[in-house]
N, C-alpha and C positions, 0 to 999 in steps of 0.2 A: 308377190301377187297382190298384196293389200294396196300398194301404190297404184298398180294398174287398175284395180277394181274401183278406185275412187277417181279415176280420170287421168292419171299420169300417162303421158304418151311415150315415155322412154325412161331409161335408167342409165345414168352415168356411173361408171365404176372407176374411181381413182386408183392410182398405182403409187403407193407411198411407202413401200418397204422393199428391201433387197431380197432376192430369192434366197441368198445364203442365210439371212437373218430369219426369214419366215417363209419357208417353202409353200405353206398353205395359202399365203397371200400373193403368191406369184400371179401374174396376169392370167396365165392359162388355167391355173388351179381355181382362181376366182370365177372364171367363165364356166368351168365345168360345174362348180357349185350352183351357179345360176341356172345352167342348162338342166340340172337335175330337178329344179323347182319350177321352171317356166316352160311353156309350150314353144314350139318352133316359131310360131307367129310372134309370141312375146319376146323371144330372143332377137328378133329383127329390130326391136326397139332398144336393145342394149348397146351402149357405146362405151367400150372399155378404153381407159386411158393407158398409154404405154409410155413410161418414162425412161428415157435413155440414161438418166442419172442412176436409176435403180436397177437397170437391166443391161449393164455394159461390161465389157471386158476391156479394162483400161489399157491393157497391153496389145489388144488386137481388134481394130475397128471391123475387120472382116468377120470376126467371130460375133461381134455385137450385131452386125447386119444379118448374119445367118440366124441368130436368135430372134431378131425382130421378124424376119421373113417367115420363120417357123411359126411364130405366134400369129402372124397374119393368116397363114394357111389353117391353123387350128381354129381361129375365130370364124373363118369362112365356113369351115365344116360344121360349126355350131349355129350357122345361119345369121351371124352378126353382119350387119350391113356397113357399119362405119366404126373406125378406130380413131381416137385422138392421139396423135404422136406429139410428145413434148420432150424438150431437152432436159427440163428440170432446172432448178435454180443453180446459179453459178455458171461458169463457162467451162466448156470441154471441147476438145478438138473434134470429136465425133458427135456433133449435135444433131438436132432434127433436120437442119438443112443439109448437112453432109450425108445423113442417112437417106433422105429423099433422093439426093443426087446419085447415090450409090445403089439404090434399089434396083434389083433385077427381076423380082417376082412380077410376072405379068398381071395386069389389072383383073383379068378374068379369074385369077386364082386367089384373090384377096378382097377384103372389104375396101370400101373407099377410105381414104386416109385424110382426116382433118388435121389442121395445125392450129397452134396457139398464136395469138397476137396480143401484145400488151401496149395499148395506146396511152398509158398513164405515166410515162417517164417524165419527171419534172424538167429535165434538161432537153432543150429543143434538138440538139445534135443527137442525143440518144433516141428521141422519138423518130427522127429521120432515118437513123440506122435501122430501127425496128421496122419501119415502113418498107425500107429497101429489102430487108430480110423477108418480109411477108411476100413481096413481089417475087423474090427469088424462089421461095417455097412454092408459090402458086405456079410459077413457070416450069416447075419440074413435072407438072402434069397431074 
């Protein structure tokens, strides 16, 4: 509340731990902690980050997708308006683009989903690949 009382318009909540390592830091647990301290109106300014690196089932992309969709529904029930979906550092077969393409949860049952874009690759070819990926992410709707 202190941040909001001094003019902050929103709160980003990073996701930097696996559920297995720190269940209390799992995205849904973090949101519930905030919801206990903030009003419904204030929760609308919270943007949780959801990292597929830390919330995946490496053996089963469908399970990873179900976990993300359940988080989306939970966030919506807490009046969150937007989620930032990130793949996390490194490469993985089920990344944010694959997740967006596989998403089946209707828009009216989830917050808006934002995506990350890194324009700072030193290599021109890598920058072009990142731009193409951004276009693909945006084209998922």
